[in-house]
C-alpha positions in Angstrom: 6.4 -41.4 -13.4 7.4 -39.2 -10.4 7.3 -36.1 -12.7 3.8 -37.1 -14.0 2.6 -37.4 -10.4 4.0 -34.1 -9.5 2.4 -32.5 -12.5 -1.0 -34.0 -11.6 -0.7 -32.7 -8.0 0.0 -29.2 -9.2 -3.0 -29.0 -11.5 -5.6 -28.1 -8.8 -3.2 -25.5 -7.3 -2.6 -23.9 -10.7 -6.4 -23.9 -11.4 -7.0 -22.2 -8.0 -4.4 -19.5 -8.8 -6.0 -18.8 -12.1 -9.4 -18.6 -10.5 -8.2 -16.1 -8.0 -6.6 -13.9 -10.7 -9.8 -14.1 -12.8 -12.0 -13.2 -9.8 -9.9 -10.1 -9.0 -10.3 -8.8 -12.5 -14.0 -9.6 -12.6 -14.5 -7.6 -9.4 -13.0 -4.4 -10.8 -14.6 -4.8 -14.2 -18.0 -5.3 -12.8 -17.8 -2.3 -10.4 -16.5 0.0 -13.2 -19.0 -1.2 -15.8 -22.1 -1.9 -13.8 -21.6 0.1 -10.6 -23.1 -2.5 -8.3 -24.0 0.1 -5.6 -26.4 -0.3 -2.7 -29.9 0.8 -3.3 -30.1 2.2 0.3 -27.8 5.1 1.3 -24.9 5.4 3.7 -27.0 7.8 5.8 -24.9 11.0 5.3 -27.9 12.8 3.7 -29.3 12.9 7.3 -26.2 14.6 8.6 -26.0 18.4 8.2 -23.4 20.9 9.3 -24.5 24.0 11.1 -23.3 26.8 8.8 -21.1 29.4 10.5 -21.6 32.8 8.9 -18.7 34.2 11.0 -16.0 31.6 10.7 -13.3 34.1 11.8 -10.6 32.2 9.9 -9.1 32.3 6.4 -9.5 29.3 4.1 -5.7 29.3 3.7 -5.3 28.8 7.4 -7.2 25.5 7.5 -4.9 22.6 8.1 -6.4 19.1 8.2 -3.1 17.3 8.5 -2.9 14.4 10.9 -0.6 11.5 11.9 -1.6 8.1 10.7 0.5 5.0 11.2 3.3 7.3 12.5 3.4 9.3 9.3 2.0 12.8 8.6 -0.6 13.1 5.9 -2.2 16.3 4.6 -5.8 15.1 4.9 -7.5 12.3 6.9 -8.2 10.3 3.8 -7.4 6.7 2.9 -7.8 5.4 -0.6 -9.0 2.0 0.5 -7.8 -1.3 -0.8 -9.6 -2.7 -3.8 -7.4 -4.7 -6.2 -4.2 -6.5 -7.0 -3.2 -9.9 -8.2 -3.7 -9.7 -12.0 -2.0 -7.9 -14.8 -3.8 -4.6 -14.9 -3.9 -4.2 -11.2 -0.3 -3.0 -11.2 -1.3 0.0 -13.3 -4.4 0.7 -11.1 -2.5 0.4 -7.7 0.4 2.6 -8.9 -1.9 5.2 -10.4 -3.9 5.5 -7.1 -0.8 5.4 -4.9 0.9 8.1 -7.0 -2.2 10.3 -6.4 -2.1 9.5 -2.7 1.5 10.6 -2.6 0.8 13.8 -4.5 -2.1 14.9 -2.2 -0.7 13.5 1.1 -3.3 10.7 1.6 -3.0 7.1 2.8 -3.4 4.2 0.5 -4.3 0.5 0.8 -3.9 -2.3 -1.7 -6.5 -5.0 -2.3 -6.4 -8.6 -1.0 -2.9 -10.1 -1.3 -4.1 -13.7 -1.3 -3.2 -13.9 -5.0 0.5 -13.2 -4.3 0.6 -15.9 -1.7 -0.7 -18.4 -4.2 1.6 -16.9 -7.0 4.5 -14.9 -5.6 5.4 -13.3 -8.9 2.2 -11.3 -8.6 3.8 -9.3 -5.8 4.6 -6.6 -8.3 0.9 -5.8 -8.8 0.8 -4.6 -5.2 4.2 -2.9 -4.9 3.9 0.9 -5.1 6.7 2.3 -3.0 8.6 3.4 -6.1 5.8 6.0 -6.7 4.6 6.5 -3.1 7.6 6.5 -0.8 6.3 8.6 2.0 2.6 7.8 2.6 1.0 5.3 5.0 0.5 2.1 3.1 -1.7 -0.8 4.2 -1.3 -4.4 3.2 -4.4 -6.6 3.0 -5.6 -10.1 3.6 -9.0 -11.8 4.2 -9.7 -12.9 7.8 -10.5 -16.4 6.5 -7.0 -16.7 5.0 -5.5 -16.1 8.5 -6.7 -19.7 9.3 -5.3 -21.1 6.1 -1.8 -19.6 5.7 1.2 -19.6 8.1 2.2 -16.6 10.1 5.4 -16.1 8.1 3.3 -16.0 5.0 1.1 -13.3 6.5 4.0 -11.3 7.7 5.6 -11.5 4.3 2.7 -9.6 2.8 3.6 -6.6 4.9 7.4 -6.7 4.2 7.2 -7.4 0.5 5.3 -4.2 -0.2 6.9 -2.2 2.7 3.5 -1.6 4.3 2.9 0.3 7.6 0.0 -1.8 8.7 -2.0 -4.9 7.8 -5.7 -4.6 6.9 -7.6 -7.7 7.6 -11.0 -7.7 5.9 -14.2 -9.3 7.1 -16.4 -10.3 4.2 -18.8 -13.1 5.3 -21.6 -11.6 3.2 -19.6 -11.5 0.1 -18.2 -15.0 0.6 -21.6 -16.6 1.2 -22.9 -15.2 -2.0 -19.7 -15.8 -4.0 -20.0 -18.9 -6.2 -16.6 -20.2 -4.9 -16.8 -18.5 -1.5 -15.4 -19.6 1.9 -18.2 -20.0 4.4 -16.6 -21.3 7.6 -15.8 -18.2 9.6 -15.4 -20.1 12.9 -12.1 -19.4 14.6 -11.6 -16.1 12.8 -11.6 -13.9 15.9 -8.9 -16.1 17.5 -6.8 -15.9 14.3 -7.1 -12.1 14.3 -5.9 -12.1 18.0 -2.9 -14.3 17.2 -2.0 -12.0 14.3 -2.2 -8.9 16.5 0.1 -10.5 19.0 2.8 -11.5 16.6 2.7 -9.0 13.7 5.4 -6.4 13.5 3.0 -3.6 12.4 -0.5 -2.5 13.6 -3.6 -4.4 12.5 -6.6 -2.6 10.9 -9.7 -4.7 10.7 -12.2 -3.7 8.0 -15.5 -4.8 6.7 -16.1 -4.8 3.0 -19.3 -2.8 2.9 -21.8 -4.5 5.2 -20.6 -2.6 8.4 -19.2 -3.3 11.8 -21.5 -3.0 14.8 -20.5 -2.0 18.3 -20.7 -5.6 19.5 -18.1 -6.7 16.9 -16.0 -3.6 17.5 -15.7 -4.5 21.2 -14.5 -8.0 20.3 -11.9 -6.6 17.9 -10.6 -4.2 20.5 -10.2 -7.1 23.0 -8.4 -9.1 20.3 -5.7 -6.3 20.1 -6.8 -4.6 16.9 -5.3 -1.0 16.5 -7.8 0.5 14.1 -11.3 -0.4 12.8 -12.6 0.5 9.4 -16.3 0.2 9.8 -17.0 0.1 6.0 -20.8 0.3 6.2 -23.5 -0.1 3.6 -24.4 2.6 1.1 -21.5 2.3 -1.3 -20.4 -0.6 -3.5 -22.4 -3.7 -2.7 -20.1 -6.7 -3.0 -23.1 -9.1 -2.8 -24.4 -7.4 -5.9 -21.0 -7.9 -7.5 -21.1 -11.6 -6.7 -24.7 -11.9 -8.0 -23.3 -10.5 -11.3 -20.8 -13.3 -11.2 -23.6 -15.9 -10.9 -23.7 -15.7 -7.1 -25.9 -17.9 -4.9 -29.2 -17.3 -2.9 -30.7 -14.0 -3.9 -32.1 -11.3 -1.6 -29.0 -10.0 0.1 -28.2 -7.1 -2.3 -28.9 -4.4 0.4 -27.9 -6.3 3.5 -25.8 -4.3 6.0 -25.6 -1.4 8.5 -25.4 2.1 7.0 -22.1 3.8 7.4 -23.3 6.7 9.4 -25.0 4.4 11.9 -21.8 2.3 12.2 -19.8 5.5 13.1 -22.2 6.6 15.7 -22.3 3.1 17.3 -18.5 2.6 17.3 -17.1 6.1 17.9 -14.6 6.5 20.8 -13.8 2.8 21.1 -10.8 2.6 18.8 -9.3 5.0 16.2 -12.0 4.8 13.5 -11.8 4.8 9.7 -15.1 5.5 8.0 -15.7 4.0 4.6 -18.7 2.8 2.6 -20.5 5.3 0.4 -18.0 8.1 1.0 -18.4 9.8 -2.4 -17.0 13.3 -1.7 -15.0 15.3 0.7 -18.3 16.6 2.1 -19.2 13.0 3.1 -15.8 12.5 4.5 -16.0 15.7 6.6 -19.4 14.6 7.9 -18.0 11.2 8.9 -15.2 13.0 10.8 -17.7 15.2 12.6 -19.9 12.4 13.8 -17.1 10.3 15.2 -14.5 9.0 12.7 -10.8 9.8 12.8 -10.2 9.1 9.1 -12.4 8.6 6.1 -11.9 6.1 3.3 -13.0 5.7 -0.2 -12.3 3.5 -3.2 -15.0 3.8 -5.8 -14.7 7.5 -6.7 -11.0 7.2 -7.1 -10.9 4.1 -9.2 -13.8 5.4 -11.3 -11.9 8.6 -12.0 -8.7 6.6 -12.8 -10.7 4.6 -15.3 -11.5 7.9 -17.1 -7.8 8.9 -17.2 -5.0 10.5 -15.1 -6.4 14.0 -15.6 -9.8 13.0 -14.2 -8.2 11.2 -11.2 -6.2 14.4 -10.4 -9.3 16.5 -10.8 -11.3 14.3 -8.5 -8.6 14.1 -5.8 -8.3 17.9 -5.9 -12.0 18.3 -5.6 -12.3 15.8 -2.8 -9.7 17.4 -0.7 -10.9 20.9 -1.4 -14.4 20.0 -0.4 -13.2 18.7 3.0 -11.2 21.9 3.5 -14.2 24.1 2.7 -16.4 22.2 5.1 -13.9 23.0 7.8 -13.8 26.6 6.8 -17.6 27.0 6.7 -17.8 25.6 10.3 -15.0 27.7 11.6 -12.7 24.7 12.0 -9.0 25.5 11.6 -7.7 22.0 12.4 -8.9 18.4 12.2 -9.6 18.5 15.9 -11.8 21.5 15.4 -13.6 19.7 12.6 -14.3 16.8 14.9 -16.1 19.3 17.3 -18.0 21.2 14.5 -21.6 21.8 15.2 -24.0 19.6 13.2 -27.4 18.1 13.3 -28.9 14.7 12.4 -32.1 15.2 10.5 
């Protein structure tokens, strides 16, 4: 009788685990197969570099290396967290992390909620065997900070040997998601408690709808070390959820464009700019208008879907584009690129 009762009590838990795994797979499949991009742009088409016809440097002398999370990387580029928690995610995360290692980039995994619910899924996030030297970001949703204990949150970092924890804010996605969590009360306090206790820095990121200056100030006061503004103009997670039979239509293009988020928030905290960064040129523009790093997921995972050779080609193009932007503005270092002359159209 006791074993039957135990079995019944575990059924909802097992169903929830299965639901989480299925949702993670759905997200990646829908982005790759249907795109689910914002109709409006990230705003970078309105940002133009002032061409320097006399750069007075050689292309080979350009060095865009920087220190991120106490580790040196060759370019200020983060392959941002997108997946984990189901069978094929191990292949995806390792493929992307291996590329980050090769080109000297940072890398983040997707939400690790699934490995809290089902610890054996940890292997779908573990990439240190192929990326031993790069900055690595763990990942959890802000809502989950209220649900799980601090030791569980800390374990997400240690089990994948991460250098920081990215906490993602996704109220838009959750409110459209058929099974979404819609009580974001107490999230800021939970972020503050995590910043106080966690053994590594905390990065707070949006998931494509952007972070305004008002929110950025609150995050700084809570003890956050980095902000990833993740503005609109790239993958629309509300569109993804609509494709999954999401609720209440009309919010496909809700959000603050990435370029505007950067301009609002620059100088407040170290800034990562993601959301519609589709090339090294976009990334260089983001740096010049106020970001310290740029982040992208879609172009990398799309290239990986086409094969290892395409991923390698894309990463080489992306980094070369950023380097050439520096060269054509007479910028020898990342600090020079931050001060490159530009105009907003």
